[in-house]
N, CA and C atoms as a LAMMPS dump frame, in Angstrom:
ITEM: TIMESTEP
0
ITEM: NUMBER OF ATOMS
660
ITEM: BOX BOUNDS ff ff ff
-5.0000000000000000e+02 5.0000000000000000e+02
-5.0000000000000000e+02 5.0000000000000000e+02
-5.0000000000000000e+02 5.0000000000000000e+02
ITEM: ATOMS id mol type element x y z
1 1 1 N 100.221 375.062 -41.664
2 1 2 C 100.806 376.408 -41.716
3 1 3 C 102.296 376.315 -41.993
4 2 1 N 102.763 377.093 -42.916
5 2 2 C 104.175 377.078 -43.288
6 2 3 C 105.025 377.634 -42.152
7 3 1 N 106.16 376.971 -41.887
8 3 2 C 107.046 377.403 -40.821
9 3 3 C 107.856 378.62 -41.224
10 4 1 N 108.605 379.138 -40.238
11 4 2 C 109.423 380.317 -40.453
12 4 3 C 110.615 379.971 -41.331
13 5 1 N 110.786 380.722 -42.431
14 5 2 C 111.866 380.471 -43.375
15 5 3 C 112.945 381.544 -43.18
16 6 1 N 114.094 381.12 -42.679
17 6 2 C 115.173 382.058 -42.378
18 6 3 C 115.664 382.762 -43.638
19 7 1 N 115.733 382.034 -44.739
20 7 2 C 116.207 382.614 -45.989
21 7 3 C 115.281 383.74 -46.459
22 8 1 N 113.963 383.505 -46.367
23 8 2 C 113.006 384.544 -46.756
24 8 3 C 113.082 385.74 -45.81
25 9 1 N 113.332 385.47 -44.543
26 9 2 C 113.481 386.544 -43.564
27 9 3 C 114.684 387.427 -43.896
28 10 1 N 115.814 386.792 -44.221
29 10 2 C 117.018 387.548 -44.56
30 10 3 C 116.826 388.346 -45.849
31 11 1 N 116.105 387.766 -46.8
32 11 2 C 115.803 388.496 -48.041
33 11 3 C 114.956 389.73 -47.755
34 12 1 N 113.962 389.558 -46.874
35 12 2 C 113.093 390.693 -46.527
36 12 3 C 113.868 391.758 -45.764
37 13 1 N 114.827 391.309 -44.972
38 13 2 C 115.59 392.233 -44.137
39 13 3 C 116.4 393.222 -44.97
40 14 1 N 116.868 392.79 -46.125
41 14 2 C 117.693 393.658 -46.981
42 14 3 C 116.931 394.087 -48.232
43 15 1 N 115.64 393.871 -48.243
44 15 2 C 114.818 394.251 -49.392
45 15 3 C 114.798 395.777 -49.537
46 16 1 N 115.283 396.325 -50.646
47 16 2 C 115.314 397.792 -50.813
48 16 3 C 113.937 398.425 -50.702
49 17 1 N 112.913 397.721 -51.18
50 17 2 C 111.548 398.252 -51.104
51 17 3 C 111.129 398.444 -49.652
52 18 1 N 111.466 397.487 -48.794
53 18 2 C 111.124 397.577 -47.378
54 18 3 C 111.989 398.617 -46.663
55 19 1 N 113.247 398.695 -47.044
56 19 2 C 114.149 399.673 -46.431
57 19 3 C 113.716 401.107 -46.746
58 20 1 N 113.18 401.322 -47.951
59 20 2 C 112.653 402.644 -48.286
60 20 3 C 111.439 402.976 -47.414
61 21 1 N 110.669 401.951 -47.097
62 21 2 C 109.548 402.158 -46.178
63 21 3 C 110.039 402.549 -44.795
64 22 1 N 111.144 401.934 -44.354
65 22 2 C 111.734 402.295 -43.063
66 22 3 C 112.223 403.741 -43.081
67 23 1 N 112.783 404.156 -44.215
68 23 2 C 113.237 405.547 -44.348
69 23 3 C 112.048 406.506 -44.287
70 24 1 N 110.935 406.125 -44.911
71 24 2 C 109.734 406.961 -44.86
72 24 3 C 109.215 407.067 -43.431
73 25 1 N 109.262 405.968 -42.691
74 25 2 C 108.849 405.968 -41.284
75 25 3 C 109.73 406.897 -40.465
76 26 1 N 111.045 406.833 -40.698
77 26 2 C 111.977 407.724 -39.996
78 26 3 C 111.686 409.181 -40.327
79 27 1 N 111.386 409.459 -41.604
80 27 2 C 111.076 410.82 -42.019
81 27 3 C 109.813 411.348 -41.358
82 28 1 N 108.774 410.519 -41.296
83 28 2 C 107.532 410.915 -40.632
84 28 3 C 107.778 411.202 -39.15
85 29 1 N 108.638 410.386 -38.538
86 29 2 C 108.94 410.57 -37.115
87 29 3 C 109.651 411.892 -36.873
88 30 1 N 110.624 412.202 -37.718
89 30 2 C 111.372 413.451 -37.565
90 30 3 C 110.448 414.656 -37.743
91 31 1 N 109.62 414.618 -38.769
92 31 2 C 108.682 415.722 -39.009
93 31 3 C 107.708 415.854 -37.839
94 32 1 N 107.194 414.713 -37.372
95 32 2 C 106.271 414.739 -36.242
96 32 3 C 106.916 415.266 -34.978
97 33 1 N 108.194 414.898 -34.761
98 33 2 C 108.912 415.358 -33.57
99 33 3 C 109.152 416.864 -33.61
100 34 1 N 109.692 417.349 -34.727
101 34 2 C 109.997 418.784 -34.838
102 34 3 C 108.711 419.609 -34.772
103 35 1 N 107.738 419.23 -35.585
104 35 2 C 106.475 419.964 -35.581
105 35 3 C 105.773 419.876 -34.238
106 36 1 N 105.794 418.673 -33.642
107 36 2 C 105.141 418.488 -32.347
108 36 3 C 105.804 419.282 -31.249
109 37 1 N 107.147 419.375 -31.294
110 37 2 C 107.858 420.128 -30.259
111 37 3 C 107.581 421.627 -30.389
112 38 1 N 107.676 422.136 -31.606
113 38 2 C 107.458 423.569 -31.822
114 38 3 C 106.025 423.961 -31.46
115 39 1 N 105.071 423.211 -31.98
116 39 2 C 103.672 423.512 -31.696
117 39 3 C 103.348 423.227 -30.236
118 40 1 N 103.958 422.153 -29.693
119 40 2 C 103.742 421.829 -28.284
120 40 3 C 104.276 422.902 -27.364
121 41 1 N 105.408 423.513 -27.742
122 41 2 C 105.958 424.621 -26.957
123 41 3 C 104.979 425.787 -26.932
124 42 1 N 104.394 426.085 -28.09
125 42 2 C 103.406 427.168 -28.165
126 42 3 C 102.203 426.862 -27.279
127 43 1 N 101.711 425.616 -27.35
128 43 2 C 100.556 425.237 -26.534
129 43 3 C 100.908 425.289 -25.047
130 44 1 N 102.133 424.863 -24.697
131 44 2 C 102.564 424.906 -23.298
132 44 3 C 102.619 426.336 -22.776
133 45 1 N 103.098 427.256 -23.616
134 45 2 C 103.141 428.672 -23.227
135 45 3 C 101.72 429.208 -23.038
136 46 1 N 100.827 428.848 -23.952
137 46 2 C 99.435 429.285 -23.813
138 46 3 C 98.789 428.666 -22.572
139 47 1 N 99.138 427.408 -22.322
140 47 2 C 98.581 426.713 -21.148
141 47 3 C 98.991 427.405 -19.851
142 48 1 N 100.179 428.016 -19.845
143 48 2 C 100.689 428.701 -18.651
144 48 3 C 100.361 430.192 -18.652
145 49 1 N 99.598 430.628 -19.636
146 49 2 C 99.295 432.053 -19.772
147 49 3 C 98.417 432.549 -18.626
148 50 1 N 98.657 433.766 -18.153
149 50 2 C 97.778 434.339 -17.12
150 50 3 C 96.403 434.727 -17.67
151 51 1 N 96.275 434.767 -18.993
152 51 2 C 94.989 435.085 -19.608
153 51 3 C 94.136 433.817 -19.686
154 52 1 N 92.993 433.851 -19.032
155 52 2 C 92.178 432.642 -18.896
156 52 3 C 91.721 432.081 -20.241
157 53 1 N 91.38 432.949 -21.189
158 53 2 C 90.893 432.473 -22.488
159 53 3 C 91.962 431.654 -23.204
160 54 1 N 93.22 432.136 -23.188
161 54 2 C 94.309 431.412 -23.841
162 54 3 C 94.599 430.1 -23.126
163 55 1 N 94.589 430.142 -21.798
164 55 2 C 94.849 428.934 -21.027
165 55 3 C 93.756 427.887 -21.257
166 56 1 N 92.517 428.317 -21.294
167 56 2 C 91.397 427.39 -21.533
168 56 3 C 91.47 426.796 -22.938
169 57 1 N 91.852 427.621 -23.907
170 57 2 C 91.988 427.114 -25.276
171 57 3 C 93.042 426.01 -25.327
172 58 1 N 94.196 426.245 -24.685
173 58 2 C 95.257 425.24 -24.672
174 58 3 C 94.801 423.979 -23.95
175 59 1 N 94.086 424.125 -22.854
176 59 2 C 93.565 422.965 -22.128
177 59 3 C 92.619 422.151 -23.005
178 60 1 N 91.749 422.861 -23.726
179 60 2 C 90.792 422.177 -24.606
180 60 3 C 91.516 421.431 -25.727
181 61 1 N 92.554 422.063 -26.272
182 61 2 C 93.341 421.423 -27.331
183 61 3 C 93.971 420.133 -26.813
184 62 1 N 94.619 420.211 -25.662
185 62 2 C 95.268 419.032 -25.077
186 62 3 C 94.23 417.953 -24.769
187 63 1 N 93.119 418.366 -24.193
188 63 2 C 92.049 417.422 -23.855
189 63 3 C 91.545 416.685 -25.091
190 64 1 N 91.349 417.421 -26.178
191 64 2 C 90.792 416.812 -27.391
192 64 3 C 91.767 415.819 -28.019
193 65 1 N 93.002 416.234 -28.253
194 65 2 C 93.925 415.381 -28.988
195 65 3 C 94.477 414.229 -28.146
196 66 1 N 94.524 414.402 -26.825
197 66 2 C 94.946 413.281 -25.987
198 66 3 C 93.809 412.29 -25.763
199 67 1 N 92.583 412.742 -25.997
200 67 2 C 91.434 411.89 -25.728
201 67 3 C 90.81 411.242 -26.941
202 68 1 N 91.33 411.538 -28.143
203 68 2 C 90.777 410.95 -29.362
204 68 3 C 91.834 410.129 -30.085
205 69 1 N 91.425 409.068 -30.781
206 69 2 C 92.396 408.231 -31.494
207 69 3 C 93.085 408.99 -32.628
208 70 1 N 94.35 408.686 -32.82
209 70 2 C 95.111 409.29 -33.917
210 70 3 C 94.473 408.985 -35.262
211 71 1 N 93.817 407.841 -35.362
212 71 2 C 93.206 407.408 -36.618
213 71 3 C 92.198 408.418 -37.153
214 72 1 N 91.517 409.137 -36.25
215 72 2 C 90.491 410.095 -36.681
216 72 3 C 91.091 411.192 -37.546
217 73 1 N 92.273 411.683 -37.165
218 73 2 C 92.881 412.778 -37.9
219 73 3 C 93.644 412.365 -39.132
220 74 1 N 93.961 411.073 -39.241
221 74 2 C 94.782 410.601 -40.354
222 74 3 C 94.102 410.825 -41.696
223 75 1 N 92.773 410.784 -41.71
224 75 2 C 92.058 410.901 -42.974
225 75 3 C 92.089 412.323 -43.54
226 76 1 N 92.54 413.279 -42.754
227 76 2 C 92.733 414.633 -43.293
228 76 3 C 94.144 414.759 -43.856
229 77 1 N 95.145 414.48 -43.022
230 77 2 C 96.543 414.529 -43.428
231 77 3 C 97.368 413.803 -42.379
232 78 1 N 98.247 412.921 -42.837
233 78 2 C 99.072 412.163 -41.903
234 78 3 C 99.973 413.102 -41.109
235 79 1 N 100.615 414.043 -41.802
236 79 2 C 101.537 414.969 -41.145
237 79 3 C 100.797 415.816 -40.117
238 80 1 N 99.661 416.381 -40.512
239 80 2 C 98.883 417.218 -39.598
240 80 3 C 98.432 416.406 -38.387
241 81 1 N 97.993 415.176 -38.62
242 81 2 C 97.525 414.328 -37.525
243 81 3 C 98.655 414.004 -36.56
244 82 1 N 99.818 413.639 -37.085
245 82 2 C 100.951 413.297 -36.225
246 82 3 C 101.428 414.505 -35.42
247 83 1 N 101.565 415.646 -36.097
248 83 2 C 102.041 416.855 -35.413
249 83 3 C 101.038 417.308 -34.365
250 84 1 N 99.757 417.337 -34.72
251 84 2 C 98.727 417.803 -33.792
252 84 3 C 98.649 416.905 -32.564
253 85 1 N 98.695 415.608 -32.799
254 85 2 C 98.616 414.657 -31.687
255 85 3 C 99.855 414.719 -30.811
256 86 1 N 101.034 414.763 -31.441
257 86 2 C 102.284 414.816 -30.685
258 86 3 C 102.39 416.113 -29.898
259 87 1 N 101.895 417.214 -30.472
260 87 2 C 101.961 418.502 -29.797
261 87 3 C 101.184 418.49 -28.489
262 88 1 N 100.058 417.771 -28.457
263 88 2 C 99.262 417.712 -27.234
264 88 3 C 100.044 417.048 -26.107
265 89 1 N 100.727 415.948 -26.42
266 89 2 C 101.531 415.264 -25.405
267 89 3 C 102.786 416.064 -25.071
268 90 1 N 103.411 416.644 -26.09
269 90 2 C 104.637 417.407 -25.87
270 90 3 C 104.363 418.65 -25.029
271 91 1 N 103.189 419.249 -25.202
272 91 2 C 102.857 420.45 -24.429
273 91 3 C 102.869 420.164 -22.938
274 92 1 N 102.315 419.032 -22.543
275 92 2 C 102.296 418.682 -21.123
276 92 3 C 103.693 418.322 -20.616
277 93 1 N 104.495 417.696 -21.473
278 93 2 C 105.879 417.389 -21.086
279 93 3 C 106.666 418.677 -20.862
280 94 1 N 106.537 419.611 -21.8
281 94 2 C 107.255 420.884 -21.699
282 94 3 C 106.768 421.686 -20.495
283 95 1 N 105.459 421.707 -20.283
284 95 2 C 104.921 422.437 -19.126
285 95 3 C 105.446 421.848 -17.824
286 96 1 N 105.569 420.517 -17.793
287 96 2 C 106.145 419.886 -16.614
288 96 3 C 107.584 420.309 -16.39
289 97 1 N 108.329 420.486 -17.493
290 97 2 C 109.699 420.97 -17.381
291 97 3 C 109.752 422.386 -16.841
292 98 1 N 108.835 423.226 -17.297
293 98 2 C 108.776 424.607 -16.802
294 98 3 C 108.453 424.637 -15.302
295 99 1 N 107.526 423.79 -14.883
296 99 2 C 107.114 423.771 -13.484
297 99 3 C 108.231 423.277 -12.569
298 100 1 N 109.168 422.49 -13.138
299 100 2 C 110.275 421.96 -12.342
300 100 3 C 111.369 422.998 -12.089
301 101 1 N 111.315 424.11 -12.809
302 101 2 C 112.323 425.165 -12.631
303 101 3 C 111.958 425.998 -11.404
304 102 1 N 112.9 426.241 -10.507
305 102 2 C 112.596 427.052 -9.317
306 102 3 C 111.997 428.402 -9.708
307 103 1 N 110.872 428.778 -9.114
308 103 2 C 110.21 430.044 -9.5
309 103 3 C 111.058 431.273 -9.219
310 104 1 N 112.027 431.136 -8.342
311 104 2 C 112.886 432.276 -8.042
312 104 3 C 113.653 432.77 -9.248
313 105 1 N 113.959 431.883 -10.182
314 105 2 C 114.692 432.296 -11.374
315 105 3 C 113.835 433.188 -12.265
316 106 1 N 112.559 432.846 -12.382
317 106 2 C 111.647 433.683 -13.165
318 106 3 C 111.447 435.034 -12.483
319 107 1 N 111.354 435.007 -11.158
320 107 2 C 111.202 436.264 -10.419
321 107 3 C 112.429 437.154 -10.614
322 108 1 N 113.622 436.528 -10.607
323 108 2 C 114.852 437.296 -10.809
324 108 3 C 114.892 437.91 -12.207
325 109 1 N 114.426 437.151 -13.196
326 109 2 C 114.392 437.669 -14.566
327 109 3 C 113.46 438.874 -14.667
328 110 1 N 112.316 438.793 -13.999
329 110 2 C 111.377 439.927 -14.012
330 110 3 C 111.996 441.139 -13.319
331 111 1 N 112.709 440.871 -12.216
332 111 2 C 113.328 441.976 -11.477
333 111 3 C 114.376 442.694 -12.316
334 112 1 N 115.017 441.952 -13.223
335 112 2 C 116.024 442.548 -14.095
336 112 3 C 115.43 443.17 -15.361
337 113 1 N 114.118 443.102 -15.489
338 113 2 C 113.452 443.751 -16.611
339 113 3 C 113.376 442.927 -17.879
340 114 1 N 113.614 441.61 -17.778
341 114 2 C 113.512 440.768 -18.972
342 114 3 C 112.052 440.568 -19.337
343 115 1 N 111.783 440.603 -20.636
344 115 2 C 110.408 440.367 -21.067
345 115 3 C 110.12 438.871 -21.103
346 116 1 N 108.874 438.539 -21.466
347 116 2 C 108.433 437.132 -21.453
348 116 3 C 109.277 436.268 -22.391
349 117 1 N 109.568 436.776 -23.592
350 117 2 C 110.339 436.008 -24.569
351 117 3 C 111.768 435.785 -24.092
352 118 1 N 112.397 436.804 -23.539
353 118 2 C 113.769 436.664 -23.046
354 118 3 C 113.839 435.667 -21.887
355 119 1 N 112.865 435.734 -21.008
356 119 2 C 112.827 434.793 -19.882
357 119 3 C 112.65 433.365 -20.38
358 120 1 N 111.771 433.205 -21.37
359 120 2 C 111.504 431.876 -21.913
360 120 3 C 112.73 431.301 -22.618
361 121 1 N 113.342 432.094 -23.5
362 121 2 C 114.419 431.585 -24.348
363 121 3 C 115.755 431.459 -23.633
364 122 1 N 116.017 432.346 -22.669
365 122 2 C 117.326 432.373 -22.032
366 122 3 C 117.366 431.717 -20.657
367 123 1 N 116.219 431.63 -20
368 123 2 C 116.197 431.097 -18.636
369 123 3 C 115.458 429.764 -18.565
370 124 1 N 114.214 429.75 -19.033
371 124 2 C 113.367 428.582 -18.827
372 124 3 C 113.659 427.438 -19.799
373 125 1 N 113.703 427.76 -21.096
374 125 2 C 113.81 426.705 -22.09
375 125 3 C 115.099 425.885 -21.982
376 126 1 N 116.283 426.503 -21.799
377 126 2 C 117.503 425.679 -21.684
378 126 3 C 117.44 424.669 -20.535
379 127 1 N 116.855 425.089 -19.413
380 127 2 C 116.745 424.173 -18.282
381 127 3 C 115.662 423.125 -18.515
382 128 1 N 114.541 423.564 -19.097
383 128 2 C 113.43 422.642 -19.326
384 128 3 C 113.82 421.529 -20.287
385 129 1 N 114.589 421.858 -21.324
386 129 2 C 115.007 420.843 -22.297
387 129 3 C 115.809 419.752 -21.606
388 130 1 N 116.719 420.147 -20.737
389 130 2 C 117.526 419.165 -20.016
390 130 3 C 116.655 418.274 -19.134
391 131 1 N 115.64 418.869 -18.525
392 131 2 C 114.766 418.127 -17.613
393 131 3 C 113.868 417.142 -18.361
394 132 1 N 113.365 417.563 -19.526
395 132 2 C 112.336 416.768 -20.215
396 132 3 C 112.893 415.752 -21.201
397 133 1 N 114.212 415.734 -21.417
398 133 2 C 114.766 414.835 -22.433
399 133 3 C 114.342 413.372 -22.259
400 134 1 N 114.39 412.792 -21.058
401 134 2 C 113.948 411.391 -20.925
402 134 3 C 112.502 411.183 -21.353
403 135 1 N 111.619 412.111 -20.96
404 135 2 C 110.208 411.992 -21.344
405 135 3 C 110.029 412.165 -22.845
406 136 1 N 110.787 413.082 -23.437
407 136 2 C 110.727 413.273 -24.89
408 136 3 C 111.183 412.011 -25.606
409 137 1 N 112.212 411.359 -25.067
410 137 2 C 112.698 410.115 -25.671
411 137 3 C 111.618 409.052 -25.726
412 138 1 N 110.872 408.902 -24.646
413 138 2 C 109.774 407.935 -24.636
414 138 3 C 108.69 408.326 -25.632
415 139 1 N 108.431 409.626 -25.719
416 139 2 C 107.411 410.106 -26.644
417 139 3 C 107.806 409.832 -28.092
418 140 1 N 109.088 410.005 -28.409
419 140 2 C 109.556 409.762 -29.779
420 140 3 C 109.41 408.286 -30.142
421 141 1 N 109.736 407.395 -29.209
422 141 2 C 109.569 405.966 -29.486
423 141 3 C 108.11 405.637 -29.783
424 142 1 N 107.211 406.252 -29.026
425 142 2 C 105.79 406.041 -29.3
426 142 3 C 105.373 406.632 -30.631
427 143 1 N 105.913 407.81 -30.955
428 143 2 C 105.6 408.457 -32.228
429 143 3 C 106.074 407.62 -33.399
430 144 1 N 107.262 407.04 -33.283
431 144 2 C 107.814 406.223 -34.363
432 144 3 C 106.885 405.054 -34.69
433 145 1 N 106.393 404.41 -33.653
434 145 2 C 105.484 403.282 -33.88
435 145 3 C 104.103 403.75 -34.328
436 146 1 N 103.715 404.963 -33.911
437 146 2 C 102.407 405.492 -34.316
438 146 3 C 102.345 405.83 -35.799
439 147 1 N 103.504 406.011 -36.432
440 147 2 C 103.497 406.319 -37.871
441 147 3 C 102.886 405.197 -38.695
442 148 1 N 102.807 403.997 -38.113
443 148 2 C 102.218 402.868 -38.849
444 148 3 C 100.755 403.114 -39.181
445 149 1 N 100.12 404.07 -38.472
446 149 2 C 98.725 404.383 -38.759
447 149 3 C 98.573 404.959 -40.162
448 150 1 N 99.673 405.482 -40.719
449 150 2 C 99.612 406.044 -42.076
450 150 3 C 99.293 404.982 -43.113
451 151 1 N 99.522 403.716 -42.781
452 151 2 C 99.217 402.64 -43.728
453 151 3 C 97.721 402.548 -44.012
454 152 1 N 96.906 403.093 -43.116
455 152 2 C 95.445 403.056 -43.305
456 152 3 C 95.039 403.79 -44.574
457 153 1 N 95.758 404.871 -44.889
458 153 2 C 95.43 405.62 -46.107
459 153 3 C 96.42 405.288 -47.232
460 154 1 N 97.042 404.117 -47.111
461 154 2 C 97.932 403.576 -48.148
462 154 3 C 99.196 404.402 -48.359
463 155 1 N 99.618 405.158 -47.345
464 155 2 C 100.914 405.826 -47.431
465 155 3 C 102.003 404.782 -47.244
466 156 1 N 102.974 404.764 -48.123
467 156 2 C 103.925 403.65 -48.166
468 156 3 C 105.075 403.824 -47.173
469 157 1 N 104.704 403.757 -45.875
470 157 2 C 105.735 403.692 -44.85
471 157 3 C 106.049 402.214 -44.595
472 158 1 N 106.732 401.929 -43.502
473 158 2 C 107.238 400.582 -43.271
474 158 3 C 106.145 399.522 -43.215
475 159 1 N 105.095 399.753 -42.461
476 159 2 C 104.052 398.736 -42.328
477 159 3 C 103.293 398.541 -43.63
478 160 1 N 103.008 399.62 -44.342
479 160 2 C 102.281 399.499 -45.605
480 160 3 C 103.093 398.718 -46.622
481 161 1 N 104.386 398.992 -46.7
482 161 2 C 105.22 398.268 -47.649
483 161 3 C 105.385 396.808 -47.229
484 162 1 N 105.368 396.553 -45.931
485 162 2 C 105.387 395.164 -45.467
486 162 3 C 104.149 394.423 -45.947
487 163 1 N 102.996 395.055 -45.834
488 163 2 C 101.746 394.445 -46.295
489 163 3 C 101.773 394.209 -47.799
490 164 1 N 102.339 395.147 -48.541
491 164 2 C 102.406 395.014 -50.002
492 164 3 C 103.282 393.825 -50.399
493 165 1 N 104.396 393.633 -49.697
494 165 2 C 105.265 392.484 -49.981
495 165 3 C 104.552 391.186 -49.642
496 166 1 N 103.83 391.175 -48.51
497 166 2 C 103.121 389.956 -48.097
498 166 3 C 102.028 389.577 -49.083
499 167 1 N 101.395 390.568 -49.686
500 167 2 C 100.34 390.285 -50.651
501 167 3 C 100.88 389.618 -51.911
502 168 1 N 102.17 389.817 -52.163
503 168 2 C 102.786 389.228 -53.355
504 168 3 C 103.465 387.896 -53.031
505 169 1 N 104.21 387.85 -51.929
506 169 2 C 105.035 386.678 -51.626
507 169 3 C 104.453 385.78 -50.547
508 170 1 N 103.46 386.272 -49.813
509 170 2 C 102.798 385.501 -48.751
510 170 3 C 103.753 385.059 -47.634
511 171 1 N 104.841 385.789 -47.451
512 171 2 C 105.787 385.48 -46.366
513 171 3 C 105.43 386.345 -45.151
514 172 1 N 104.328 385.994 -44.503
515 172 2 C 103.797 386.849 -43.453
516 172 3 C 104.756 386.944 -42.272
517 173 1 N 105.148 385.811 -41.715
518 173 2 C 106.012 385.815 -40.536
519 173 3 C 107.36 386.458 -40.829
520 174 1 N 107.92 386.087 -41.963
521 174 2 C 109.257 386.575 -42.302
522 174 3 C 109.281 388.091 -42.519
523 175 1 N 108.273 388.607 -43.227
524 175 2 C 108.224 390.038 -43.511
525 175 3 C 107.93 390.84 -42.238
526 176 1 N 106.996 390.33 -41.425
527 176 2 C 106.712 391.012 -40.164
528 176 3 C 107.939 391.01 -39.247
529 177 1 N 108.674 389.931 -39.246
530 177 2 C 109.891 389.858 -38.431
531 177 3 C 110.926 390.868 -38.926
532 178 1 N 111.063 390.978 -40.245
533 178 2 C 112.003 391.957 -40.807
534 178 3 C 111.571 393.379 -40.465
535 179 1 N 110.265 393.647 -40.53
536 179 2 C 109.756 394.97 -40.174
537 179 3 C 110.022 395.27 -38.695
538 180 1 N 109.853 394.245 -37.852
539 180 2 C 110.124 394.424 -36.422
540 180 3 C 111.592 394.781 -36.181
541 181 1 N 112.486 394.131 -36.924
542 181 2 C 113.92 394.445 -36.805
543 181 3 C 114.18 395.886 -37.227
544 182 1 N 113.522 396.323 -38.303
545 182 2 C 113.702 397.709 -38.755
546 182 3 C 113.242 398.704 -37.686
547 183 1 N 112.099 398.411 -37.056
548 183 2 C 111.628 399.282 -35.979
549 183 3 C 112.616 399.303 -34.816
550 184 1 N 113.153 398.136 -34.476
551 184 2 C 114.129 398.057 -33.386
552 184 3 C 115.403 398.836 -33.718
553 185 1 N 115.82 398.782 -34.964
554 185 2 C 117.009 399.537 -35.38
555 185 3 C 116.75 401.044 -35.231
556 186 1 N 115.576 401.485 -35.668
557 186 2 C 115.244 402.908 -35.586
558 186 3 C 115.149 403.379 -34.13
559 187 1 N 114.497 402.585 -33.275
560 187 2 C 114.392 402.988 -31.871
561 187 3 C 115.755 402.951 -31.183
562 188 1 N 116.605 402.01 -31.574
563 188 2 C 117.951 401.94 -30.996
564 188 3 C 118.787 403.146 -31.414
565 189 1 N 118.673 403.538 -32.67
566 189 2 C 119.386 404.74 -33.133
567 189 3 C 118.926 405.971 -32.366
568 190 1 N 117.621 406.085 -32.159
569 190 2 C 117.125 407.227 -31.398
570 190 3 C 117.629 407.184 -29.957
571 191 1 N 117.691 405.994 -29.353
572 191 2 C 118.213 405.874 -27.996
573 191 3 C 119.638 406.416 -27.903
574 192 1 N 120.446 406.138 -28.925
575 192 2 C 121.82 406.63 -28.933
576 192 3 C 121.853 408.149 -29.066
577 193 1 N 120.98 408.689 -29.929
578 193 2 C 120.896 410.14 -30.081
579 193 3 C 120.47 410.779 -28.758
580 194 1 N 119.47 410.184 -28.117
581 194 2 C 118.984 410.713 -26.85
582 194 3 C 120.082 410.718 -25.786
583 195 1 N 120.86 409.65 -25.693
584 195 2 C 121.94 409.585 -24.701
585 195 3 C 122.99 410.663 -24.947
586 196 1 N 123.32 410.894 -26.22
587 196 2 C 124.295 411.931 -26.545
588 196 3 C 123.748 413.319 -26.169
589 197 1 N 122.47 413.536 -26.445
590 197 2 C 121.859 414.816 -26.089
591 197 3 C 121.848 415.018 -24.572
592 198 1 N 121.509 413.958 -23.833
593 198 2 C 121.485 414.059 -22.38
594 198 3 C 122.868 414.37 -21.828
595 199 1 N 123.899 413.712 -22.369
596 199 2 C 125.262 413.984 -21.912
597 199 3 C 125.656 415.43 -22.231
598 200 1 N 125.284 415.883 -23.416
599 200 2 C 125.639 417.244 -23.824
600 200 3 C 124.985 418.281 -22.918
601 201 1 N 123.687 418.122 -22.678
602 201 2 C 122.993 419.101 -21.851
603 201 3 C 123.434 419.032 -20.396
604 202 1 N 123.665 417.825 -19.889
605 202 2 C 124.112 417.705 -18.508
606 202 3 C 125.501 418.303 -18.315
607 203 1 N 126.327 418.228 -19.358
608 203 2 C 127.692 418.729 -19.263
609 203 3 C 127.773 420.225 -19.54
610 204 1 N 127.034 420.678 -20.576
611 204 2 C 127.199 422.053 -21.027
612 204 3 C 126.143 423.028 -20.567
613 205 1 N 124.885 422.627 -20.648
614 205 2 C 123.823 423.596 -20.399
615 205 3 C 123.742 423.999 -18.935
616 206 1 N 124.029 423.071 -18.017
617 206 2 C 123.936 423.396 -16.61
618 206 3 C 124.908 424.515 -16.251
619 207 1 N 126.076 424.488 -16.876
620 207 2 C 127.066 425.528 -16.587
621 207 3 C 126.652 426.874 -17.173
622 208 1 N 125.839 426.832 -18.239
623 208 2 C 125.449 428.085 -18.886
624 208 3 C 124.254 428.741 -18.211
625 209 1 N 123.433 427.921 -17.541
626 209 2 C 122.184 428.439 -17.013
627 209 3 C 122.414 429.412 -15.867
628 210 1 N 123.398 429.118 -14.994
629 210 2 C 123.604 429.938 -13.797
630 210 3 C 123.773 431.418 -14.117
631 211 1 N 124.644 431.786 -15.079
632 211 2 C 124.787 433.218 -15.369
633 211 3 C 123.836 433.714 -16.444
634 212 1 N 122.825 432.932 -16.782
635 212 2 C 121.964 433.294 -17.91
636 212 3 C 121.21 434.587 -17.652
637 213 1 N 120.721 434.765 -16.431
638 213 2 C 119.958 435.978 -16.134
639 213 3 C 120.842 437.21 -16.279
640 214 1 N 122.08 437.129 -15.739
641 214 2 C 122.982 438.267 -15.822
642 214 3 C 123.356 438.579 -17.266
643 215 1 N 123.606 437.52 -18.053
644 215 2 C 123.949 437.732 -19.459
645 215 3 C 122.798 438.362 -20.219
646 216 1 N 121.595 437.91 -19.922
647 216 2 C 120.412 438.422 -20.623
648 216 3 C 120.176 439.9 -20.306
649 217 1 N 120.651 440.304 -19.118
650 217 2 C 120.413 441.684 -18.701
651 217 3 C 121.459 442.662 -19.19
652 218 1 N 122.484 442.17 -19.873
653 218 2 C 123.511 443.06 -20.384
654 218 3 C 122.92 444.023 -21.415
655 219 1 N 123.492 445.217 -21.558
656 219 2 C 122.967 446.192 -22.541
657 219 3 C 122.959 445.604 -23.941
658 220 1 N 121.866 445.874 -24.668
659 220 2 C 121.725 445.343 -26.024
660 220 3 C 121.701 446.494 -27.001
């Protein structure tokens, strides 16, 4: 078996073809995160709905997508599969954030005549985002690595392009090592983004939440 060749590893590390695959992986992650958060928020709201039919539907959705492999949905659409799967996990994270908010704040919002949307957007969501950021960070790291499933349908993300290079140059160890470095770079960048977001919310949002109910109740 051929040993590890440092020169081939360095070549793979700066290979534009592989770097474009890393960019595609980052793009899939961003789309999956945004779509998963938005759809997950909707599912979380339905999950907390007082209407049993809506709550049961959300429970069934979460049960299905958390209990089935991501690979099953990939054959329809990579984007749809990533968003649908991420939304199921994100819904439970967001619901956990809502449950962590003291119920007295929601009661106060109702007493002031705020509707469901105003309570959600002005009272619950700002606090929930601050609470769930660490869990969201872990979810994003998992989502980033889950994008490799797109290689099954020959979508040219990082892992697929790594395989394509290996089929030509047969530098298996070197190319896989370069791909691993690319994944580490992407997860490290996200860690930095997450830390900045946590500092921002801990510094700014906490000060805004206290008068949020009063501000929301001002004449419109």
